[in-house]
C-alpha positions as CSV (number, residue, x, y, z in Angstrom):
1,M,-24.0,25.7,26.0
2,R,-21.6,25.3,23.1
3,A,-22.7,27.3,20.1
4,F,-22.8,25.3,16.9
5,P,-22.7,26.7,13.4
6,V,-26.0,26.6,11.5
7,F,-25.5,23.4,9.6
8,L,-24.8,21.5,12.8
9,T,-27.9,22.7,14.6
10,L,-30.3,20.6,12.5
11,A,-30.5,17.8,15.1
12,L,-28.9,18.8,18.4
13,A,-30.9,16.2,20.2
14,A,-29.6,13.3,18.0
15,S,-28.0,10.4,19.9
16,L,-24.3,9.8,19.8
17,G,-24.9,6.0,20.1
18,A,-23.8,5.4,16.5
19,A,-20.4,6.8,17.3
20,Q,-19.5,4.0,19.8
21,P,-16.4,2.0,18.8
22,N,-16.9,-1.1,16.7
23,S,-16.5,-4.4,18.5
24,T,-16.0,-6.4,15.3
25,M,-13.8,-6.1,12.3
26,P,-15.5,-3.7,9.8
27,N,-17.1,-4.7,6.5
28,L,-14.6,-4.1,3.6
29,Q,-15.6,-4.3,-0.1
30,R,-13.1,-3.9,-2.8
31,L,-15.0,-3.1,-6.0
32,G,-14.0,-3.3,-9.7
33,K,-10.6,-2.9,-11.3
34,S,-9.1,0.5,-12.0
35,E,-8.2,1.2,-15.7
36,L,-5.1,3.0,-14.5
37,S,-3.6,0.7,-11.9
38,G,-5.3,-2.6,-12.1
39,L,-6.1,-2.3,-8.4
40,A,-9.5,-1.6,-6.9
41,Q,-11.7,1.0,-8.6
42,S,-13.1,1.7,-5.1
43,V,-13.0,0.4,-1.6
44,R,-16.0,0.7,0.7
45,V,-15.4,0.4,4.4
46,S,-18.0,0.6,7.2
47,D,-17.6,3.2,10.0
48,A,-14.5,2.0,11.8
49,P,-11.3,3.3,13.3
50,L,-9.0,4.4,10.5
51,I,-5.2,4.9,10.5
52,F,-3.9,7.9,8.6
53,T,-0.2,8.1,7.9
54,E,2.4,10.6,6.7
55,Q,4.6,9.8,3.7
56,I,6.7,6.8,4.4
57,A,10.0,6.3,2.5
58,V,13.0,4.2,3.0
59,L,15.5,6.1,5.2
60,E,18.6,5.0,3.2
61,P,17.2,4.8,-0.4
62,S,19.3,2.8,-2.9
63,G,18.7,0.7,-5.9
64,D,16.0,1.1,-8.6
65,A,12.5,2.4,-8.2
66,R,10.9,-1.0,-7.6
67,S,13.4,-2.0,-4.9
68,Q,12.8,1.4,-3.2
69,A,9.1,0.9,-3.4
70,E,9.4,-2.6,-1.8
71,G,11.4,-1.1,1.0
72,A,9.0,1.7,1.5
73,L,6.0,-0.7,1.6
74,D,7.8,-2.8,4.2
75,A,8.3,0.4,6.2
76,L,4.6,1.3,5.8
77,G,3.6,-2.1,7.1
78,R,5.7,-1.5,10.2
79,T,4.1,1.9,10.7
80,L,0.6,0.5,10.4
81,A,1.5,-2.2,12.9
82,T,2.2,0.4,15.5
83,A,-1.4,1.6,15.1
84,G,-3.2,-1.7,15.0
85,G,-3.2,-2.3,11.2
86,D,-1.3,-4.0,8.4
87,L,-1.0,-3.8,4.7
88,S,-4.0,-6.2,4.1
89,Q,-6.3,-3.6,5.8
90,V,-5.2,-0.6,3.5
91,V,-8.2,1.0,1.9
92,R,-6.4,3.9,0.2
93,L,-2.8,4.1,-0.9
94,N,-1.1,7.2,-2.4
95,A,2.3,7.0,-4.0
96,Y,4.4,10.1,-4.2
97,V,6.8,9.6,-7.0
98,A,9.9,11.8,-7.7
99,D,10.1,11.2,-11.4
100,D,8.1,9.8,-14.3
101,A,10.7,7.0,-14.9
102,A,10.0,5.6,-11.4
103,I,6.2,5.0,-12.2
104,T,6.7,1.6,-13.8
105,G,8.7,0.1,-10.9
106,V,6.5,1.6,-8.3
107,M,3.3,0.2,-10.0
108,A,4.9,-3.3,-10.3
109,A,5.8,-3.3,-6.6
110,V,2.3,-2.1,-5.5
111,T,0.3,-4.4,-7.7
112,A,2.4,-7.5,-6.6
113,R,2.2,-6.6,-2.9
114,F,-1.6,-5.9,-2.9
115,A,-2.8,-8.6,-5.3
116,A,-4.9,-10.2,-2.6
117,A,-6.3,-7.1,-1.1
118,P,-6.1,-4.2,-3.6
119,P,-6.7,-0.7,-2.2
120,A,-7.9,2.4,-4.1
121,F,-4.6,3.7,-5.5
122,S,-3.4,7.1,-6.7
123,W,0.0,8.4,-7.5
124,I,1.3,12.0,-7.6
125,R,4.6,13.3,-9.0
126,T,6.4,15.6,-6.5
127,P,9.8,16.1,-5.1
128,L,10.3,14.2,-1.8
129,A,11.7,15.3,1.5
130,A,13.8,12.2,2.0
131,P,17.2,12.7,0.2
132,G,17.6,10.3,-2.7
133,A,14.1,8.8,-2.3
134,R,12.2,8.2,-5.5
135,V,8.9,7.1,-3.9
136,A,7.0,7.5,-0.6
137,F,3.7,6.1,0.4
138,E,0.8,7.5,2.3
139,A,-2.1,5.2,3.5
140,V,-5.5,5.0,5.1
141,A,-6.1,1.6,6.7
142,V,-8.4,0.0,9.2
143,S,-7.2,-0.2,12.8
144,S,-8.0,-2.9,15.3
145,R,-7.8,-0.3,18.0
146,A,-11.0,1.4,19.3
147,P,-10.0,4.9,20.6
148,L,-12.5,7.3,21.9
149,S,-10.6,10.3,20.4
150,V,-7.9,10.9,17.9
151,E,-4.8,8.8,18.9
152,V,-1.5,10.1,17.6
153,V,0.5,6.9,17.8
154,A,3.7,8.4,16.4
155,P,4.5,11.3,14.1
156,A,4.0,8.9,11.2
157,A,0.5,7.7,12.1
158,A,-2.7,8.6,13.9
159,V,-6.0,6.7,14.4
160,L,-9.3,8.4,13.6
161,P,-12.0,6.9,15.9
162,A,-15.2,5.5,14.6
163,G,-18.0,8.0,14.5
164,G,-18.6,11.4,12.8
165,K,-15.8,12.8,10.7
166,I,-15.2,16.1,8.9
167,F,-13.3,16.8,5.7
168,I,-12.2,20.5,5.5
169,S,-11.4,21.9,2.1
170,G,-8.0,23.3,1.4
171,Q,-7.5,26.8,2.7
172,A,-4.9,29.3,1.6
173,E,-3.7,32.5,3.2
174,K,-1.3,34.9,1.5
175,G,2.0,35.8,3.0
176,P,5.4,37.2,2.0
177,D,7.0,33.8,2.2
178,L,6.2,30.2,2.8
179,A,6.7,30.2,6.5
180,T,4.3,33.1,7.0
181,A,1.8,31.6,4.6
182,I,1.9,28.3,6.5
183,K,1.5,30.1,9.8
184,L,-1.5,32.1,8.7
185,T,-3.2,29.2,6.9
186,M,-2.8,26.9,9.9
187,A,-4.2,29.6,12.1
188,G,-7.2,29.8,9.7
189,L,-7.7,26.1,9.9
190,H,-7.5,26.0,13.7
191,R,-10.1,28.8,13.7
192,S,-12.3,26.7,11.5
193,V,-12.0,23.7,13.8
194,A,-12.8,25.8,16.9
195,H,-15.9,27.3,15.0
196,L,-17.2,23.7,14.7
197,G,-16.9,23.2,18.5
198,L,-13.8,21.0,18.1
199,K,-10.2,21.2,19.3
200,K,-6.7,20.9,17.7
201,S,-6.4,17.4,19.2
202,D,-9.4,16.4,17.0
203,I,-7.3,16.8,13.8
204,V,-6.1,13.4,12.5
205,H,-4.3,14.4,9.3
206,V,-2.8,17.5,7.6
207,K,-2.0,17.7,3.9
208,A,0.0,20.8,2.8
209,F,0.6,21.7,-0.8
210,I,3.7,24.0,-0.9
211,K,6.1,26.0,-3.0
212,P,9.0,26.1,-3.2
213,F,9.2,22.4,-2.2
214,G,12.9,22.9,-1.3
215,D,11.6,24.7,1.9
216,H,9.7,21.6,3.1
217,A,11.5,21.7,6.4
218,V,10.2,25.2,7.0
219,A,6.7,24.1,6.2
220,A,6.9,21.1,8.5
221,R,8.2,23.3,11.3
222,E,5.4,25.9,11.0
223,V,2.7,23.2,10.8
224,A,4.1,21.6,14.0
225,A,4.4,25.0,15.8
226,S,0.7,25.6,15.2
227,F,-0.2,22.8,17.6
228,D,1.4,24.7,20.5
229,G,3.6,21.8,21.8
230,A,0.8,19.2,21.6
231,L,1.1,16.0,19.6
232,V,1.2,16.7,15.9
233,P,-0.8,14.4,13.6
234,P,0.7,13.0,10.4
235,V,1.7,15.7,7.9
236,V,1.9,15.1,4.2
237,L,3.8,17.6,2.0
238,M,3.7,17.8,-1.8
239,E,4.8,20.3,-4.4
240,W,2.2,22.9,-5.6
241,V,2.2,24.8,-8.8
242,S,0.6,28.1,-7.9
243,D,0.9,31.8,-7.5
244,L,0.5,31.3,-3.7
245,Y,2.8,29.6,-1.3
246,T,0.5,27.0,0.2
247,E,-2.9,25.4,0.5
248,I,-3.6,23.1,3.4
249,E,-6.5,20.6,4.0
250,I,-7.3,18.6,7.1
251,V,-9.4,15.6,8.3
252,V,-11.0,16.0,11.7
253,S,-12.8,13.7,14.1
254,A,-16.4,14.9,14.8
255,R,-17.1,12.1,17.3
256,S,-17.9,14.6,20.0
257,L,-20.5,16.5,18.0
258,P,-24.2,15.7,17.7
259,T,-25.2,14.2,14.3
260,P,-26.2,17.2,12.2
261,A,-29.0,15.6,10.2
262,P,-30.4,12.1,9.4
263,E,-28.4,12.0,6.2
264,P,-25.1,10.2,5.4
265,I,-23.4,13.6,4.8
266,T,-24.1,17.2,5.4
267,Y,-22.4,20.1,3.7
268,G,-21.4,23.5,5.2
269,W,-19.6,26.8,4.6
270,F,-17.6,29.0,6.9
271,P,-19.2,32.4,7.1
272,W,-15.9,34.3,6.7
273,L,-14.9,32.5,3.5
274,V,-16.3,32.9,0.0
275,K,-19.2,30.4,-0.6
276,S,-18.9,28.5,-3.8
277,P,-21.4,26.2,-5.6
278,R,-18.5,24.1,-6.8
279,Y,-17.1,23.0,-3.4
280,C,-18.1,23.2,0.3
281,H,-15.8,24.1,3.2
282,I,-17.1,21.3,5.4
283,G,-18.1,17.8,4.5
284,F,-19.6,16.3,7.7
285,V,-19.9,12.5,7.5
286,T,-22.5,11.2,9.9
287,A,-21.5,8.5,12.5
288,G,-22.3,5.0,11.2
289,T,-21.8,6.0,7.6
290,P,-19.4,3.9,5.4
291,L,-16.7,5.7,3.4
292,I,-16.0,4.9,-0.2
293,F,-12.4,5.6,-1.4
294,I,-12.0,6.0,-5.1
295,G,-8.5,5.7,-6.7
296,A,-7.0,7.8,-9.5
297,I,-9.2,8.5,-12.5
298,D,-7.8,10.3,-15.6
299,G,-9.0,11.0,-19.1
300,G,-6.7,8.5,-20.8
301,E,-5.9,9.3,-24.4
302,A,-9.2,11.0,-25.0
303,G,-7.6,14.0,-26.7
304,D,-7.3,17.6,-25.5
305,A,-7.9,18.8,-22.0
306,R,-11.6,19.4,-22.5
307,A,-12.1,15.9,-23.9
308,Q,-10.2,14.4,-21.0
309,M,-12.2,16.3,-18.4
310,K,-15.4,14.9,-19.9
311,V,-14.1,11.3,-19.8
312,I,-12.9,11.8,-16.2
313,F,-16.4,12.8,-15.0
314,E,-18.1,10.1,-17.1
315,R,-15.8,7.4,-15.6
316,L,-16.3,8.8,-12.1
317,G,-20.0,8.6,-12.5
318,S,-19.8,4.9,-13.4
319,V,-17.5,4.1,-10.4
320,L,-19.8,6.0,-8.1
321,F,-22.8,4.0,-9.4
322,E,-21.1,0.7,-8.9
323,A,-20.1,1.6,-5.4
324,G,-23.6,2.7,-4.4
325,S,-22.9,6.4,-4.3
326,S,-23.6,9.4,-6.5
327,Y,-22.5,12.9,-7.4
328,R,-24.7,14.1,-4.5
329,N,-22.8,12.0,-2.0
330,L,-19.2,13.1,-2.4
331,A,-17.3,13.9,0.8
332,K,-13.9,15.0,-0.5
333,A,-12.5,15.5,-4.0
334,T,-8.8,16.1,-5.0
335,Y,-8.1,17.4,-8.5
336,Y,-4.6,17.2,-9.9
337,L,-4.3,19.7,-12.8
338,A,-1.3,19.3,-15.1
339,D,-2.7,21.4,-18.0
340,P,-3.3,25.2,-17.4
341,Q,-6.7,24.9,-19.2
342,T,-8.0,22.4,-16.8
343,R,-8.7,24.8,-13.9
344,A,-11.3,26.8,-15.9
345,L,-12.7,23.5,-17.4
346,L,-13.0,22.0,-13.9
347,G,-15.2,24.9,-12.8
348,D,-17.5,24.5,-15.9
349,I,-17.9,20.8,-15.7
350,R,-18.5,20.8,-12.0
351,G,-21.4,23.1,-12.7
352,V,-23.0,20.4,-14.8
353,Y,-22.4,17.4,-12.5
354,F,-22.6,18.9,-9.0
355,D,-25.7,19.9,-7.0
356,P,-24.7,23.4,-5.8
357,T,-26.2,22.7,-2.4
358,R,-24.1,19.5,-2.0
359,P,-20.7,19.9,-3.6
360,P,-17.8,18.1,-1.9
361,A,-14.9,19.5,0.1
362,A,-12.1,19.9,-2.3
363,S,-8.6,20.9,-3.3
364,A,-7.6,21.7,-6.8
365,L,-3.8,21.5,-7.3
366,G,-1.5,22.6,-10.0
367,V,1.1,19.9,-10.7
368,N,4.0,19.6,-13.1
369,G,3.0,16.2,-14.4
370,L,0.9,13.1,-13.8
371,G,3.5,10.4,-14.7
372,R,2.2,9.7,-18.1
373,A,2.6,11.8,-21.3
374,G,-0.3,13.9,-22.4
375,R,-2.4,13.5,-19.3
376,A,-4.2,16.8,-18.5
377,A,-5.8,16.0,-15.1
378,M,-6.5,13.3,-12.6
379,V,-9.0,13.0,-9.6
380,D,-9.4,10.9,-6.5
381,I,-12.5,10.9,-4.4
382,V,-13.9,10.0,-1.0
383,A,-17.6,9.4,-1.1
384,V,-20.4,8.0,1.0
385,P,-23.3,5.7,0.0
386,V,-26.6,7.0,-1.1
387,K,-29.0,7.0,1.9
């Protein structure tokens, strides 16, 4: 019999019936208006097959930021079509922007294109792998396909089947260079997946934060090599400001595992990693549970880094309430930290808002900027509804 970690043995006799593919289009709710983007504050989607993509940019970039963004969105639409989706079914959209000056044009293109079906939207400033590109898009969208396992449609997209799913926090292994650090970190993540009773082929998405970004081809090569010749899921790369070379997070299908508990989400920690009350290693979303995607939230012009962090968590609490969730039902948090003070502040404020037995999977990332002057930090979130 397969040996499951402790947090998965709570209900080994549970039925897998809830993980059967949906036969109808899922319920999509686009809630509120983001103060940052004017798009949806959050998007709630019932358990359904979801497309995850890599960063999509125009192959021959030219023109201003808005025209590049228009071309990249066209390319994203074509990618989604290969996996049974389209732009109207996007639930989360991330824009990777090469320079602050491009933000205005990118925002104009996105808000115009998604006026009728706004996604949860975030943007991140980072160099891009495509030469000359000023923007690239990464998306999560609903698919009309109903695969029974992860389906890598092309290097640019993969479909996560309906059913249980796991968010694994960013892991980081030290190495003398980026290539070695990527190799060791991916080996650690594959060990984590195997510990859960899953396989490399259950991974639907890889997101690597790296330095120096100029070695992105090395990073992509080492991530691909870790899959031992099998199909590689979409990989997203962004610049990381850190003393380490890399941190990598993954999303994994748990469709083949029993439901761990009669709760929307269960939290767990790997026994060989340090346990923290501020984040879990494993956020296991139960089959049949909707996901709530929350776009970028920052502290606006609240003042110094401390004041901005307070505003961020106050705003997040309001968005969670409107979406039917709570701080005890977060699945995945990503913190973008532009001010050196925010890392310590983040630890302190999470101690106030988070239940230490139920913190989300997370990555906390040093960045060089957030596209707007004076912004200290920004967060985006994946949550689930309160039971």
